[in-house]
N, C-alpha and C positions, 0 to 999 in steps of 0.2 A: 252824813245822811247815807243810809243803807238801802240800796235799790234791789237787793237780792230778794227774789220772790220766796214765799214760804211754801213748804210742802202742804198739800191739801189732802185730808183724809177722804177716802171714798165714802165713808160714813157721813161726812158733812156735805159733800157735793161731788158730782161726777163732771168730767169735762164735757164740752159740747160734742155731739155725735160727729165723728170723722175728724175731730180736732187731734192733731199730732201733739203728744205730750211726752214728758219723761216720766216713766212709772217706776215705783219701787216695789220689788217683790222680796220679802224677807229671805226666801230660800236662795234666790239667784242674784239679787242685787238690782242694779239700775238697768233699765232697758227703754228703748224708744217704743212708744205705743201709738199706733193709729187707732183712735178710739172708736172702734166698732165694739160695742159693749162686751162681746165674747173675749176680745183681747185683754180686757181688764180683769179677767177672772181671778188671777192670783195677786193682782196689784192691790196694795193697801193704801198707798199714797201716790199722788201725782203732782207734777209741777209744770206750768206752761213752758214752752221753749222760749229761750231768750230771743230778743229781736236781732236782726241782722246787724253786723258791724257797720259802722259809718266810715266813709272814706275820710282820711286825714291827710295832711301835707306829707307825712312820712310814708304813706302807702301809695301816693300818686306816682 
């Protein structure tokens, strides 16, 4: 089972306003984006941030 999220094209859907996502810019690569729509200007695709890690026995 693959839980890896898929990249979402900005042509298909934009993230929620003020949602922090990972954005892809063809010229510069990957960057963290706080979605205030101006920040998405050169972004062609985005992906939600992964959830926080969970505590396991070996990290206690």
